[in-house]
Backbone as numpy.savetxt, mean C-alpha at the origin, in Angstrom:
# Nx Ny Nz CAx CAy CAz Cx Cy Cz
-8.84 53.21 49.81 -9.47 51.91 49.90 -10.23 51.59 48.62
-10.92 52.60 48.10 -11.68 52.38 46.88 -10.73 52.04 45.72
-9.59 52.76 45.67 -8.62 52.48 44.61 -8.06 51.07 44.77
-7.86 50.64 45.96 -7.34 49.30 46.21 -8.32 48.24 45.73
-9.60 48.44 45.98 -10.59 47.46 45.53 -10.68 47.45 44.01
-10.45 48.61 43.38 -10.49 48.66 41.92 -9.37 47.81 41.32
-8.18 47.93 41.91 -7.06 47.12 41.42 -7.30 45.64 41.66
-7.97 45.29 42.75 -8.25 43.89 43.02 -9.23 43.31 42.02
-10.20 44.11 41.59 -11.22 43.58 40.68 -10.79 43.60 39.23
-9.69 44.36 38.93 -9.27 44.49 37.54 -8.90 43.14 36.89
-8.14 42.25 37.55 -7.84 40.96 36.92 -9.09 40.17 36.58
-10.09 40.20 37.43 -11.32 39.46 37.16 -12.05 40.04 35.95
-11.96 41.37 35.81 -12.59 41.99 34.64 -11.90 41.52 33.35
-10.56 41.45 33.40 -9.82 41.00 32.22 -10.14 39.53 31.91
-10.25 38.72 32.93 -10.59 37.30 32.71 -11.96 37.17 32.09
-12.93 37.96 32.61 -14.29 37.92 32.06 -14.31 38.37 30.62
-13.56 39.45 30.31 -13.51 39.95 28.94 -12.86 38.93 28.00
-11.79 38.30 28.47 -11.10 37.30 27.64 -12.02 36.12 27.34
-12.74 35.63 28.35 -13.66 34.52 28.15 -14.77 34.89 27.20
-15.26 36.14 27.32 -16.33 36.58 26.43 -15.87 36.60 24.98
-14.66 37.13 24.75 -14.13 37.16 23.39 -13.88 35.75 22.87
-13.34 34.89 23.73 -13.03 33.51 23.32 -14.28 32.72 22.97
-15.33 32.89 23.80 -16.57 32.17 23.55 -17.30 32.70 22.33
-17.13 33.98 22.04 -17.81 34.56 20.89 -17.07 34.33 19.59
-15.81 33.87 19.68 -15.03 33.59 18.47 -15.41 32.22 17.92
-15.74 32.11 16.62 -16.13 30.82 16.06 -15.00 29.79 16.18
-15.37 28.57 16.51 -14.40 27.46 16.62 -14.40 26.72 15.29
-13.44 27.08 14.44 -13.43 26.50 13.11 -12.88 25.07 13.17
-13.51 24.18 12.41 -13.05 22.80 12.31 -13.60 22.20 11.03
-12.87 21.25 10.46 -13.38 20.53 9.31 -14.45 19.56 9.77
-15.40 19.32 8.90 -16.48 18.40 9.23 -16.63 17.38 8.11
-16.89 16.15 8.50 -17.09 15.04 7.57 -18.48 14.47 7.82
-19.33 14.52 6.80 -20.69 14.01 6.90 -20.75 12.66 6.18
-21.17 11.63 6.93 -21.21 10.28 6.40 -22.56 9.98 5.76
-22.57 8.97 4.89 -23.81 8.57 4.24 -24.84 8.04 5.23
-24.39 7.48 6.36 -25.32 6.94 7.36 -25.83 7.99 8.33
-25.46 9.28 8.11 -25.95 10.35 8.96 -24.98 10.80 10.04
-23.90 10.08 10.26 -22.93 10.49 11.28 -22.18 11.75 10.82
-21.70 12.51 11.82 -20.92 13.72 11.53 -19.68 13.70 12.41
-18.51 13.86 11.79 -17.24 13.85 12.50 -16.58 15.21 12.32
-15.91 15.67 13.36 -15.22 16.95 13.30 -13.74 16.75 13.61
-12.93 17.64 13.08 -11.49 17.58 13.30 -10.78 18.35 12.20
-9.64 17.83 11.78 -8.86 18.44 10.71 -8.56 17.40 9.65
-8.97 17.67 8.42 -8.72 16.76 7.31 -7.23 16.81 6.96
-6.55 15.69 7.15 -5.13 15.63 6.81 -4.92 15.29 5.34
-5.63 14.24 4.86 -5.46 13.85 3.47 -6.53 12.82 3.09
-6.69 12.66 1.80 -7.44 11.55 1.22 -6.50 10.85 0.24
-6.28 9.57 0.48 -5.32 8.81 -0.32 -5.78 7.37 -0.43
-5.84 6.86 -1.66 -6.25 5.48 -1.91 -7.60 5.18 -1.27
-8.55 6.10 -1.46 -9.91 5.95 -0.94 -9.97 5.91 0.58
-8.99 6.49 1.25 -8.96 6.56 2.71 -8.82 8.01 3.12
-9.76 8.52 3.90 -9.70 9.86 4.46 -9.09 9.79 5.85
-8.02 10.52 6.08 -7.38 10.58 7.39 -7.80 11.86 8.08
-8.42 11.71 9.27 -8.96 12.85 10.01 -8.33 12.90 11.39
-7.72 14.06 11.71 -7.19 14.31 13.05 -8.33 14.90 13.88
-8.82 14.14 14.86 -10.00 14.55 15.61 -9.65 15.59 16.66
-10.69 16.24 17.18 -10.50 17.27 18.19 -9.95 16.70 19.50
-10.23 15.42 19.76 -9.80 14.81 21.02 -8.47 14.09 20.90
-7.76 14.29 19.79 -6.37 13.83 19.73 -6.12 12.58 18.93
-7.14 11.80 18.61 -6.92 10.56 17.88 -7.01 10.80 16.38
-6.30 9.99 15.61 -6.36 10.01 14.16 -7.16 8.80 13.69
-8.19 9.05 12.89 -9.02 7.96 12.41 -8.97 7.92 10.89
-9.19 6.73 10.33 -9.19 6.52 8.88 -10.60 6.14 8.46
-11.09 6.81 7.42 -12.48 6.68 7.00 -12.52 6.25 5.54
-13.45 5.35 5.23 -13.65 4.92 3.86 -14.23 6.09 3.06
-13.48 6.58 2.06 -13.89 7.75 1.30 -15.19 7.52 0.55
-15.47 6.27 0.17 -16.70 5.97 -0.56 -17.93 6.05 0.33
-17.75 6.11 1.66 -18.88 6.21 2.59 -19.13 7.66 3.03
-18.38 8.61 2.45 -18.52 10.01 2.82 -19.52 10.69 1.90
-20.46 11.46 2.49 -21.46 12.19 1.72 -20.93 13.55 1.28
-20.34 14.30 2.21 -19.77 15.60 1.89 -18.82 16.00 3.01
-17.96 16.97 2.74 -17.04 17.49 3.74 -17.07 19.02 3.69
-16.75 19.65 4.81 -16.58 21.09 4.86 -15.23 21.38 5.48
-14.66 22.52 5.09 -13.35 22.89 5.61 -13.25 24.40 5.69
-12.53 24.88 6.69 -12.29 26.31 6.84 -10.89 26.70 6.38
-10.15 25.75 5.84 -8.78 26.02 5.39 -8.63 25.55 3.94
-7.49 25.83 3.36 -7.26 25.46 1.96 -7.00 23.96 1.85
-7.52 23.36 0.77 -7.33 21.95 0.49 -6.80 21.80 -0.93
-5.78 20.99 -1.10 -5.31 20.64 -2.44 -6.09 19.43 -2.92
-6.98 19.64 -3.87 -7.88 18.59 -4.33 -7.43 18.12 -5.70
-7.19 16.82 -5.82 -6.75 16.23 -7.08 -7.97 15.63 -7.78
-8.25 16.12 -9.00 -9.40 15.64 -9.76 -8.92 15.22 -11.15
-9.58 14.25 -11.77 -9.16 13.81 -13.10 -9.59 14.81 -14.16
-8.81 14.87 -15.23 -9.13 15.69 -16.38 -9.09 14.78 -17.61
-9.43 15.32 -18.73 -9.47 14.50 -19.93 -8.08 13.95 -20.28
-7.06 14.76 -20.09 -5.72 14.34 -20.49 -4.71 14.36 -19.37
-5.05 14.95 -18.22 -4.07 15.06 -17.15 -4.78 15.28 -15.83
-4.05 15.14 -14.74 -4.57 15.46 -13.42 -4.34 16.94 -13.14
-5.30 17.56 -12.49 -5.22 18.97 -12.18 -5.28 19.14 -10.68
-4.33 19.88 -10.11 -4.37 20.22 -8.68 -5.07 21.56 -8.53
-6.17 21.56 -7.85 -6.93 22.79 -7.64 -6.77 23.23 -6.19
-6.33 24.44 -5.99 -6.16 25.00 -4.65 -7.42 25.77 -4.28
-8.09 25.34 -3.22 -9.29 26.00 -2.76 -8.95 26.84 -1.54
-8.97 28.15 -1.70 -8.73 29.06 -0.60 -10.07 29.70 -0.24
-10.60 29.29 0.88 -11.94 29.71 1.24 -11.93 31.09 1.88
-12.82 31.96 1.43 -12.95 33.27 2.02 -12.07 34.29 1.33
-12.17 35.53 1.79 -11.39 36.63 1.22 -11.04 37.60 2.32
-9.99 38.39 2.07 -9.56 39.40 3.04 -9.26 38.79 4.42
-8.77 37.58 4.41 -8.42 36.95 5.69 -9.58 36.39 6.47
-10.81 36.49 5.94 -11.98 35.98 6.64 -12.24 34.56 6.15
-12.20 33.60 7.05 -12.41 32.21 6.68 -13.90 31.91 6.57
-14.25 31.13 5.58 -15.64 30.73 5.39 -15.66 29.23 5.13
-16.76 28.60 5.54 -16.89 27.17 5.31 -17.48 26.94 3.92
-16.79 26.14 3.14 -17.25 25.79 1.81 -17.33 24.28 1.71
-18.34 23.78 1.05 -18.59 22.35 1.02 -18.06 21.71 -0.26
-17.62 20.48 -0.12 -17.34 19.61 -1.25 -18.34 18.48 -1.17
-19.21 18.37 -2.13 -20.22 17.33 -2.06 -20.91 17.12 -3.40
-21.99 16.33 -3.42 -22.66 16.01 -4.68 -23.21 17.24 -5.41
-23.55 18.31 -4.68 -24.16 19.49 -5.30 -23.14 20.57 -5.64
-21.87 20.30 -5.51 -20.84 21.28 -5.81 -20.26 21.01 -7.20
-19.49 21.96 -7.76 -18.90 21.73 -9.09 -18.01 20.50 -9.16
-17.45 20.07 -8.03 -16.60 18.88 -8.02 -17.23 17.84 -7.09
-17.98 16.87 -7.61 -18.55 15.82 -6.76 -17.46 15.00 -6.09
-17.79 14.42 -4.95 -16.81 13.61 -4.24 -16.34 12.43 -5.08
-17.22 11.91 -5.93 -16.85 10.75 -6.75 -15.71 11.07 -7.71
-15.52 12.38 -8.03 -14.46 12.77 -8.95 -13.16 13.12 -8.25
-13.17 13.19 -6.93 -11.98 13.56 -6.17 -11.15 12.30 -5.93
-9.95 12.28 -6.47 -9.07 11.12 -6.28 -8.16 11.26 -5.07
-7.89 12.49 -4.64 -7.02 12.69 -3.48 -7.18 14.12 -2.97
-6.85 14.31 -1.69 -6.84 15.63 -1.06 -5.55 15.74 -0.26
-4.90 16.91 -0.38 -3.64 17.18 0.33 -2.62 16.07 0.07
-2.54 15.66 -1.16 -1.66 14.56 -1.52 -0.26 15.06 -1.77
0.72 14.39 -1.19 2.11 14.72 -1.47 2.45 14.28 -2.89
3.29 15.04 -3.60 3.61 14.67 -4.98 4.16 13.25 -5.11
4.99 12.84 -4.17 5.55 11.49 -4.18 5.42 10.90 -2.78
4.85 9.71 -2.68 4.70 9.05 -1.38 5.32 7.67 -1.44
5.77 7.22 -0.28 6.43 5.93 -0.18 5.77 5.11 0.91
5.47 3.85 0.60 4.93 2.91 1.58 5.57 1.56 1.33
5.64 0.73 2.37 6.23 -0.58 2.16 6.47 -1.34 3.44
7.02 -2.52 3.30 7.31 -3.39 4.43 8.69 -4.03 4.27
9.33 -4.30 5.40 10.58 -5.06 5.46 10.37 -6.19 6.45
10.62 -7.43 6.02 10.38 -8.61 6.85 11.63 -9.47 6.89
11.98 -9.96 8.08 13.13 -10.86 8.24 12.72 -12.02 9.14
13.34 -13.16 8.93 13.09 -14.34 9.77 14.24 -15.31 9.65
14.27 -16.33 10.51 15.33 -17.32 10.44 15.43 -18.11 11.73
16.32 -19.10 11.73 16.57 -19.90 12.92 17.93 -20.56 12.80
18.43 -21.03 13.93 19.70 -21.73 13.98 19.66 -22.73 15.12
20.02 -24.00 14.83 20.07 -25.03 15.86 21.43 -25.72 15.82
21.86 -26.25 16.97 23.12 -26.99 17.04 22.97 -28.09 18.08
23.88 -29.05 18.05 23.80 -30.19 18.97 23.63 -31.45 18.17
22.58 -32.24 18.48 22.33 -33.46 17.72 22.00 -33.17 16.26
21.47 -32.00 16.01 21.21 -31.58 14.63 21.70 -30.15 14.46
22.14 -29.85 13.27 22.64 -28.51 12.98 21.91 -27.96 11.76
21.14 -26.93 11.98 20.38 -26.32 10.89 20.52 -24.80 10.96
20.40 -24.20 9.81 20.39 -22.75 9.71 19.36 -22.34 8.67
18.74 -21.21 8.90 17.78 -20.70 7.93 17.70 -19.19 8.06
17.57 -18.53 6.93 17.40 -17.08 6.93 16.53 -16.71 5.74
15.65 -15.76 5.94 14.86 -15.23 4.84 14.61 -13.75 5.08
14.58 -13.02 4.01 14.31 -11.59 4.07 13.49 -11.17 2.87
12.64 -10.18 3.06 11.78 -9.71 1.98 11.52 -8.22 2.15
11.48 -7.52 1.04 11.12 -6.10 1.03 10.09 -5.88 -0.06
9.14 -5.01 0.22 8.11 -4.65 -0.76 7.79 -3.18 -0.56
8.17 -2.36 -1.53 7.96 -0.91 -1.44 7.10 -0.45 -2.61
6.27 0.54 -2.33 5.42 1.13 -3.36 5.62 2.64 -3.35
5.90 3.19 -4.51 6.06 4.63 -4.67 4.87 5.14 -5.47
4.15 6.13 -4.90 2.99 6.71 -5.55 3.33 8.11 -6.06
2.87 8.42 -7.26 3.06 9.76 -7.82 1.89 10.04 -8.77
0.82 10.60 -8.21 -0.38 10.91 -8.98 -0.90 9.66 -9.68
-0.89 9.64 -11.02 -1.46 8.49 -11.73 -0.50 7.32 -11.84
0.66 7.43 -11.29 1.66 6.38 -11.44 1.92 5.66 -10.11
2.27 4.40 -10.25 2.59 3.57 -9.09 3.76 2.67 -9.45
4.75 2.65 -8.59 5.94 1.83 -8.81 6.08 0.86 -7.65
6.15 -0.45 -7.97 6.28 -1.49 -6.96 7.64 -2.15 -7.10
8.39 -2.17 -6.01 9.73 -2.76 -5.97 9.73 -3.86 -4.92
10.13 -5.06 -5.33 10.11 -6.21 -4.42 11.42 -6.98 -4.50
11.88 -7.47 -3.37 13.05 -8.32 -3.31 12.88 -9.40 -2.26
13.35 -10.63 -2.55 13.22 -11.74 -1.60 14.50 -12.59 -1.66
14.87 -13.14 -0.49 16.02 -14.04 -0.42 15.74 -15.09 0.65
15.97 -16.36 0.28 15.78 -17.48 1.21 17.02 -18.38 1.20
17.45 -18.77 2.39 18.61 -19.66 2.51 18.34 -20.65 3.64
18.65 -21.92 3.37 18.50 -22.96 4.39 19.64 -23.97 4.31
20.06 -24.48 5.48 21.16 -25.43 5.53 20.91 -26.42 6.66
21.11 -27.71 6.36 21.01 -28.78 7.35 22.34 -29.52 7.36
23.08 -29.36 8.45 24.43 -29.91 8.48 25.30 -29.19 7.47
25.92 -29.96 6.56 26.73 -29.36 5.51 25.98 -29.24 4.18
24.70 -29.60 4.18 23.93 -29.62 2.95 23.04 -28.38 2.86
23.12 -27.70 1.73 22.25 -26.55 1.48 20.87 -27.05 1.08
19.86 -26.63 1.79 18.49 -27.07 1.52 17.66 -26.02 0.79
18.10 -24.79 0.77 17.37 -23.74 0.06 18.31 -22.58 -0.20
18.26 -22.07 -1.43 18.99 -20.85 -1.76 18.34 -20.27 -3.03
17.50 -19.31 -2.84 16.82 -18.69 -3.98 16.58 -17.22 -3.69
16.41 -16.47 -4.76 16.19 -15.03 -4.64 15.43 -14.53 -5.85
14.81 -13.38 -5.69 14.14 -12.73 -6.82 14.13 -11.22 -6.60
14.04 -10.50 -7.70 13.90 -9.05 -7.68 12.86 -8.68 -8.73
11.91 -7.85 -8.34 10.80 -7.53 -9.22 10.58 -6.02 -9.26
10.21 -5.52 -10.43 9.91 -4.10 -10.61 8.68 -3.99 -11.50
7.66 -3.27 -11.01 6.43 -3.08 -11.77 6.08 -1.60 -11.77
5.69 -1.11 -12.94 5.25 0.27 -13.08 3.81 0.28 -13.59
2.95 1.02 -12.88 1.54 1.13 -13.26 1.23 2.58 -13.62
0.62 2.76 -14.76 0.12 4.09 -15.14 -1.40 3.98 -15.29
-2.11 4.75 -14.47 -3.57 4.64 -14.41 -4.20 5.50 -15.50
-4.92 4.85 -16.41 -5.70 5.55 -17.41 -6.99 6.09 -16.83
-7.49 5.44 -15.79 -8.67 5.88 -15.05 -8.49 5.40 -13.62
-9.54 5.50 -12.81 -9.43 5.06 -11.42 -9.20 3.56 -11.32
-9.68 2.79 -12.29 -9.58 1.33 -12.22 -8.59 0.74 -13.22
-8.47 1.30 -14.40 -7.69 0.69 -15.47 -6.27 1.27 -15.48
-5.28 0.38 -15.55 -3.89 0.83 -15.59 -3.09 0.01 -16.59
-2.04 0.64 -17.11 -1.07 -0.04 -17.97 0.09 -0.49 -17.10
0.47 -1.74 -17.25 1.53 -2.31 -16.41 2.74 -2.68 -17.26
3.91 -2.26 -16.81 5.19 -2.68 -17.38 6.00 -3.32 -16.26
6.60 -4.46 -16.51 7.23 -5.20 -15.42 8.52 -5.87 -15.86
9.36 -6.14 -14.86 10.58 -6.91 -15.05 10.81 -7.79 -13.83
11.34 -9.00 -14.05 11.51 -9.96 -12.97 12.81 -10.73 -13.17
13.62 -10.83 -12.10 14.84 -11.63 -12.08 14.70 -12.71 -11.02
15.06 -13.97 -11.36 14.93 -15.09 -10.43 16.18 -15.96 -10.47
16.58 -16.47 -9.30 17.68 -17.42 -9.18 17.28 -18.49 -8.16
17.68 -19.75 -8.44 17.38 -20.84 -7.52 18.43 -21.94 -7.71
19.30 -22.10 -6.71 20.39 -23.06 -6.83 19.88 -24.49 -6.95
18.91 -24.87 -6.11 18.43 -26.25 -6.10 17.60 -26.57 -7.34
17.06 -25.57 -7.99 16.35 -25.80 -9.24 17.29 -25.71 -10.45
18.61 -25.56 -10.18 19.61 -25.40 -11.22 19.31 -24.20 -12.12
18.64 -23.23 -11.53 18.28 -22.02 -12.25 19.34 -20.96 -12.00
20.18 -20.73 -12.98 21.23 -19.73 -12.84 20.66 -18.32 -12.88
19.76 -18.05 -13.85 19.10 -16.75 -13.92 17.94 -16.85 -14.90
16.80 -16.35 -14.46 15.64 -16.23 -15.36 15.25 -14.75 -15.41
15.21 -14.21 -16.62 14.86 -12.81 -16.82 13.52 -12.73 -17.55
12.62 -11.94 -17.00 11.28 -11.78 -17.59 10.98 -10.30 -17.71
10.59 -9.86 -18.91 10.15 -8.49 -19.12 8.86 -8.53 -19.93
7.98 -7.56 -19.70 6.73 -7.56 -20.43 5.85 -6.38 -20.07
4.63 -6.42 -20.60 3.68 -5.34 -20.37 2.27 -5.89 -20.52
1.29 -5.12 -20.03 -0.09 -5.56 -20.11 -1.03 -4.53 -19.54
-2.26 -4.94 -19.32 -3.30 -4.09 -18.75 -3.77 -4.67 -17.43
-4.19 -3.78 -16.53 -4.68 -4.22 -15.23 -5.97 -3.50 -14.85
-6.67 -4.08 -13.89 -7.92 -3.50 -13.41 -7.94 -3.55 -11.88
-8.20 -2.39 -11.28 -8.28 -2.28 -9.82 -9.74 -2.44 -9.42
-10.12 -3.64 -8.96 -11.52 -3.89 -8.60 -11.91 -3.14 -7.32
-11.08 -3.27 -6.29 -11.35 -2.63 -5.00 -10.07 -1.98 -4.50
-10.24 -0.86 -3.84 -9.13 -0.21 -3.15 -9.73 0.62 -2.02
-10.03 -0.06 -0.92 -10.67 0.56 0.24 -9.80 0.31 1.46
-10.13 0.92 2.61 -9.33 0.67 3.81 -9.26 -0.80 4.20
-10.25 -1.61 3.80 -10.27 -3.00 4.24 -9.85 -3.98 3.15
-10.12 -3.65 1.88 -9.91 -4.63 0.82 -9.21 -4.00 -0.37
-8.22 -4.71 -0.89 -7.54 -4.35 -2.13 -7.58 -5.57 -3.05
-8.03 -5.38 -4.27 -8.10 -6.48 -5.23 -7.82 -5.93 -6.62
-6.78 -6.46 -7.28 -6.45 -6.04 -8.64 -6.01 -7.26 -9.44
-6.23 -7.18 -10.75 -5.88 -8.26 -11.67 -5.24 -7.64 -12.90
-4.19 -8.28 -13.41 -3.53 -7.80 -14.62 -3.20 -8.97 -15.53
-3.20 -8.72 -16.84 -2.85 -9.72 -17.84 -1.97 -9.05 -18.88
-1.11 -9.85 -19.53 -0.24 -9.27 -20.54 0.64 -10.30 -21.20
1.63 -9.81 -21.93 2.59 -10.65 -22.64 3.99 -10.36 -22.12
4.85 -11.39 -22.20 6.21 -11.25 -21.67 7.19 -12.02 -22.54
8.45 -11.67 -22.38 9.54 -12.41 -23.00 10.41 -12.97 -21.88
10.71 -14.28 -21.92 11.41 -14.97 -20.85 12.69 -15.58 -21.38
13.78 -15.30 -20.70 15.08 -15.89 -21.02 15.57 -16.64 -19.78
15.73 -17.98 -19.92 16.08 -18.82 -18.78 17.44 -19.47 -19.02
18.34 -19.34 -18.03 19.67 -19.95 -18.10 19.80 -20.96 -16.96
19.95 -22.23 -17.33 20.16 -23.31 -16.36 21.66 -23.62 -16.26
22.05 -24.25 -15.16 23.45 -24.65 -14.98 23.77 -25.97 -15.68
22.77 -26.87 -15.83 23.03 -28.20 -16.42 22.05 -28.55 -17.52
21.35 -27.54 -18.07 20.36 -27.80 -19.12 20.44 -26.68 -20.14
19.95 -26.94 -21.36 19.99 -25.89 -22.39 19.19 -24.66 -21.97
19.66 -23.52 -22.42 18.95 -22.27 -22.14 17.67 -22.18 -22.99
16.71 -21.41 -22.49 15.42 -21.30 -23.16 15.04 -19.83 -23.28
14.64 -19.43 -24.49 14.05 -18.12 -24.71 12.66 -18.33 -25.31
11.67 -17.68 -24.72 10.31 -17.95 -25.16 9.39 -16.76 -24.88
8.40 -16.55 -25.78 7.33 -15.63 -25.40 6.44 -16.29 -24.36
5.75 -15.48 -23.59 4.95 -16.03 -22.49 3.72 -15.16 -22.26
2.64 -15.81 -21.94 1.47 -15.10 -21.44 1.58 -14.97 -19.93
1.15 -13.84 -19.41 1.36 -13.58 -17.99 0.09 -13.01 -17.36
-0.19 -13.41 -16.14 -1.28 -12.82 -15.36 -0.81 -12.61 -13.92
-1.40 -11.65 -13.26 -1.04 -11.35 -11.88 -2.27 -11.00 -11.06
-2.24 -11.36 -9.80 -3.35 -11.09 -8.89 -2.80 -10.59 -7.56
-3.43 -9.55 -7.03 -3.08 -9.02 -5.71 -4.35 -8.85 -4.90
-4.37 -9.46 -3.71 -5.54 -9.38 -2.81 -5.06 -9.17 -1.39
-5.64 -8.19 -0.72 -5.38 -7.94 0.70 -6.70 -7.62 1.38
-6.88 -8.16 2.57 -8.12 -7.90 3.32 -7.79 -7.76 4.80
-8.24 -6.68 5.39 -8.02 -6.42 6.81 -9.20 -6.92 7.60
-8.94 -7.87 8.49 -10.02 -8.43 9.31 -10.31 -7.52 10.50
-9.26 -7.04 11.14 -9.39 -6.08 12.23 -8.61 -4.84 11.83
-9.21 -3.65 11.86 -8.52 -2.45 11.37 -7.15 -2.26 12.01
-6.13 -2.16 11.16 -4.75 -1.92 11.58 -4.21 -3.00 12.51
-4.82 -4.18 12.49 -4.36 -5.25 13.38 -4.05 -6.54 12.63
-5.02 -7.10 11.93 -4.87 -8.40 11.28 -5.16 -8.25 9.79
-4.20 -8.63 8.96 -4.37 -8.52 7.53 -4.02 -9.84 6.86
-4.91 -10.30 5.97 -4.64 -11.45 5.12 -4.20 -10.95 3.75
-3.30 -11.69 3.11 -2.83 -11.26 1.80 -2.57 -12.46 0.90
-2.72 -12.24 -0.39 -2.39 -13.25 -1.40 -1.92 -12.51 -2.65
-0.73 -12.87 -3.11 -0.17 -12.30 -4.33 0.40 -13.44 -5.18
0.07 -13.44 -6.45 0.69 -14.45 -7.30 0.82 -13.95 -8.73
1.81 -14.53 -9.43 2.04 -14.30 -10.84 2.07 -15.65 -11.54
1.44 -15.70 -12.70 1.42 -16.93 -13.48 1.95 -16.68 -14.88
2.66 -17.69 -15.44 3.25 -17.57 -16.77 2.95 -18.83 -17.57
2.69 -18.64 -18.85 2.53 -19.74 -19.80 3.64 -19.60 -20.84
4.70 -20.40 -20.69 5.88 -20.31 -21.55 5.65 -21.16 -22.80
5.43 -20.50 -23.93 4.99 -21.18 -25.15 6.06 -22.12 -25.68
7.33 -21.66 -25.77 8.39 -22.47 -26.36 9.17 -23.27 -25.31
8.60 -23.44 -24.16 9.24 -24.25 -23.11 8.34 -25.42 -22.76
7.85 -26.11 -23.80 6.94 -27.23 -23.58 5.59 -26.80 -23.04
5.16 -25.56 -23.39 3.91 -25.03 -22.86 3.86 -25.13 -21.34
4.98 -24.78 -20.73 5.09 -24.89 -19.26 4.26 -23.79 -18.59
3.70 -24.15 -17.46 3.03 -23.18 -16.60 3.89 -22.97 -15.35
4.12 -21.72 -15.03 4.85 -21.36 -13.82 3.99 -20.43 -12.96
3.98 -20.68 -11.66 3.20 -19.86 -10.73 4.07 -19.56 -9.51
4.18 -18.29 -9.18 4.81 -17.84 -7.94 3.73 -17.23 -7.07
3.47 -17.83 -5.92 2.36 -17.38 -5.06 2.85 -17.20 -3.63
2.51 -16.06 -3.04 2.79 -15.77 -1.63 1.47 -15.44 -0.95
1.19 -16.10 0.18 -0.02 -15.83 0.93 0.24 -16.01 2.41
-0.51 -15.29 3.22 -0.27 -15.41 4.65 -1.09 -14.41 5.44
-0.66 -14.19 6.68 -1.34 -13.31 7.60 -0.31 -12.43 8.29
-0.67 -11.17 8.48 0.21 -10.21 9.15 -0.53 -9.65 10.35
0.09 -9.74 11.54 -0.54 -9.30 12.78 0.31 -8.18 13.38
-0.30 -7.02 13.55 0.40 -5.88 14.13 0.67 -6.14 15.61
1.91 -5.98 16.03 2.29 -6.20 17.42 2.33 -4.89 18.18
2.99 -3.89 17.60 3.11 -2.59 18.26 3.41 -1.54 17.21
2.50 -0.59 17.06 2.65 0.50 16.09 2.97 -0.07 14.71
4.19 0.15 14.19 4.53 -0.30 12.84 5.17 -1.68 12.80
5.33 -2.33 13.93 5.94 -3.65 14.00 4.87 -4.72 13.86
5.17 -5.77 13.10 4.19 -6.83 12.89 4.87 -8.20 12.88
4.04 -9.22 13.12 4.46 -10.62 13.04 3.86 -11.21 11.77
4.67 -11.95 11.03 4.26 -12.41 9.70 4.35 -13.93 9.61
3.29 -14.57 9.14 3.29 -16.00 8.83 2.91 -16.13 7.35
3.77 -16.79 6.58 3.61 -16.79 5.13 3.86 -18.18 4.56
3.06 -18.52 3.55 3.23 -19.76 2.80 3.56 -19.41 1.36
4.76 -19.79 0.90 5.21 -19.49 -0.45 5.18 -20.75 -1.30
4.72 -20.62 -2.53 4.62 -21.74 -3.46 5.26 -21.34 -4.78
6.08 -22.24 -5.32 6.71 -22.06 -6.62 6.46 -23.32 -7.45
5.73 -23.15 -8.57 5.36 -24.28 -9.43 5.93 -24.06 -10.82
6.57 -25.09 -11.36 7.06 -25.10 -12.74 6.80 -26.47 -13.32
5.88 -26.56 -14.29 5.50 -27.87 -14.84 6.58 -28.45 -15.74
7.58 -27.64 -16.14 8.69 -28.13 -16.96 10.01 -27.68 -16.33
10.40 -28.29 -15.20 11.64 -27.88 -14.53 12.86 -28.46 -15.23
14.04 -28.12 -14.71 15.27 -28.72 -15.23 15.24 -30.23 -14.97
15.92 -31.03 -15.82 15.91 -32.49 -15.65 16.32 -32.90 -14.23
15.53 -33.81 -13.64 15.82 -34.32 -12.31 15.34 -33.43 -11.18
14.71 -32.32 -11.49 14.23 -31.39 -10.45 12.73 -31.57 -10.24
12.25 -31.24 -9.05 10.84 -31.34 -8.72 10.06 -30.15 -9.30
8.78 -30.38 -9.57 7.95 -29.33 -10.13 7.52 -28.29 -9.08
7.43 -28.71 -7.83 6.83 -27.85 -6.81 7.80 -27.61 -5.66
7.96 -26.36 -5.28 8.70 -25.97 -4.09 7.77 -25.22 -3.16
7.81 -25.57 -1.86 6.95 -24.94 -0.87 7.79 -24.49 0.32
7.35 -23.43 0.97 8.06 -22.93 2.15 7.06 -22.24 3.07
7.20 -22.52 4.37 6.43 -21.81 5.39 7.41 -20.92 6.15
7.13 -19.63 6.19 8.07 -18.65 6.71 7.43 -17.89 7.87
8.19 -17.83 8.98 7.79 -17.01 10.13 8.79 -15.86 10.24
8.29 -14.68 10.50 9.19 -13.55 10.60 8.55 -12.35 11.27
9.34 -11.34 11.48 8.88 -10.07 12.02 9.22 -9.00 11.00
8.48 -7.90 11.06 8.70 -6.88 10.06 8.33 -5.49 10.56
8.64 -4.54 9.70 8.34 -3.13 9.97 7.61 -2.57 8.76
6.53 -1.86 9.02 5.73 -1.27 7.94 5.96 0.21 7.88
6.32 0.68 6.71 6.50 2.11 6.47 5.22 2.65 5.87
4.59 3.61 6.58 3.31 4.16 6.13 3.50 5.60 5.69
């Protein structure tokens, strides 16, 4: 009987011992200390574009403004990207020795202040972007067709940023074409510092109703990143370009041009509602001192996860168009899209 009771109590002894060992084992987790005194725990996934992504203990992933962080601690290795005089250096921090993990801080009092950290756990090459489509078709007393598509992708690689954009618009009322235009754009940014970058760009444009067979623009300049936070992005660039314009019914034009560009995005509700404005302006010296502006602005509303609804107003201004053509083209575009994060 005594032996029987011993076997009955043995499982409870093992459970008690297991709980004792489990409770006495340290629960390691990364910690994020905010400037306002808050403390968050979880696992630091990455810091990218001034956004810290933290996987919390309760399962949710949150995004934190890196400029509002006072210091962080981690019990695991972090790949920290810091600027150097001539190049970026990836420093691997392996905390502890002999397999024993220790908490080490990154903060104002450490050899690497947070202000000098440009990224953590950053992939060598990252891709982000959006694909948007829209259109309509009617028949009966009136017959109309419309289609528009747009893509905007950004490739990040340490100090470099590559922006690839493409747009196409087509409209038809009855047998008459009311819109047919397209563009393809490529911009390369090399960051000399956190804010200042060198920009090299190329742009191709076509517009049937403007009698524009092909306009090619290439150039370079300097840019400044004013803000790059989870809520607001604002950058401005200026430079010089060479423009070659081929019309279907007018003489071709080759001219130097002054160029400026502006990009602004602001999130009103986190990951829900975003306002945006992007435009490029050109001053074509040998084309009657013409001013040209391509501007896209609108609102993007997240519907479900990466799917969004897009309302956009596009403006195209040319003060010296082909003979008989209007100076201003406008379009209001409704569409749906997918965001690649």
